[in-house]
Structure formats: structure tokens, C-alpha cells
C-alpha positions in Angstrom: -18.5 -3.1 13.3 -16.3 -2.1 10.4 -14.6 0.4 9.3 -14.2 1.6 6.3 -10.5 3.8 6.3 -9.3 5.7 2.9 -5.3 7.3 2.6 -4.1 9.1 -0.8 0.1 8.4 -0.8 2.5 9.8 -3.0 5.4 7.2 -4.4 8.3 9.1 -2.8 11.1 6.0 -3.6 13.8 6.9 -6.4 11.8 3.1 -8.6 8.9 3.3 -7.5 6.6 -0.2 -6.9 9.3 -2.4 -7.0 9.0 -6.4 -6.1 11.4 -5.4 -2.7 9.0 -2.2 -1.8 5.9 -4.9 -3.4 6.9 -7.7 -1.6 7.0 -5.2 2.1 3.7 -4.1 1.8 2.5 -7.7 1.6 4.2 -8.7 4.3 2.9 -5.8 6.1 -1.0 -6.7 5.6 -0.2 -9.7 7.0 -0.2 -7.9 10.7 -3.8 -6.8 10.0 -7.0 -8.7 10.1 -8.2 -6.1 7.1 -9.3 -6.5 4.0 -6.6 -3.7 1.8 -6.9 -3.0 -1.5 -5.4 -0.6 -3.4 -5.9 1.7 -6.7 -3.6 3.5 -9.3 -6.5 5.1 -11.7 -8.4 2.4 -12.6 -5.9 -0.8 -11.4 -6.8 -2.2 -8.1 -4.5 -4.6 -6.8 -4.7 -6.3 -2.8 -2.6 -5.9 -0.9 -1.6 -10.0 0.2 -0.4 -10.0 -3.9 2.7 -9.6 -4.5 1.9 -9.8 -8.0 -1.1 -7.7 -8.2 1.2 -4.6 -6.6 3.7 -4.8 -9.6 0.5 -4.7 -12.0 0.3 -1.0 -10.4 3.4 -0.3 -12.5 3.2 2.3 -9.5 6.9 4.9 -10.3 7.8 7.6 -8.5 5.3 10.6 -8.2 1.7 9.0 -8.7 -0.6 8.9 -6.1 -1.7 5.6 -4.5 -5.7 5.6 -2.7 -5.6 3.4 -0.3 -8.5 1.5 0.9 -8.4 -0.4 3.8 -12.0 -2.0 5.0 -12.1 -3.9 8.4 -11.7 -4.1 12.6 -7.9 -2.9 12.2 -8.5 -1.0 10.1 -7.0 2.9 11.5 -4.1 0.7 12.5 -3.9 -0.5 9.0 -3.8 2.9 7.2 -1.4 4.2 9.9 1.0 1.2 9.4 1.0 1.1 5.5 1.2 5.8 4.9 4.0 5.6 7.2 6.0 2.8 4.8 5.3 4.4 2.8 6.6 7.9 4.0 9.7 5.9 4.7 9.9 5.0 0.8 10.1 0.9 2.2 12.7 2.1 3.8 15.1 2.6 0.7 18.2 4.9 0.9 16.4 7.7 -1.5 
């Protein structure tokens, strides 16, 4: 049975969703079989594309909706939310 999980996160790190943060999301995405989509307003991007994530132009304070579909969607949701909460492991 396929699961669809939706979560909402706020960009907390100073630099927003920049190249290093986008790369971490893509690397995290590779750990799961579920399909992960990030949305900000009218823009959407797959979590398997650094360029797509950069085109979201997500700055600090912006809200991102994460939609995950697949067998391991719950685990993927927890991992993605945790990465955002940790500010992509950056100092600020």
C-alpha cells in the first residue's frame, strides 16, 4: 500500500535553501524509495534535483510543503523534517 505524507517546514538557516543545503536534500532523498516533492507557493521541485530545489528560491523564514509518496514515506518525512530542523547542519 502506498502512503502519502505531507509535512510543512520553515527555512531556519541563515542562507536559505542554497546549493549545499539542496545537495544534502538530494543525498537524503537517495536513502528512500519514496518520491519526494517540495513546494513553495506556486513552485514545485523534486528532491532528486539540486537545480530544481535551487529554483524554489527559498530564503530564511519561507515555508516549504513536503509531499512524500511511497512505502517508506513516514520514515522519509521524519528524516526530511529533521534535516530542516537541524538547519542542514549549518552553524546559523
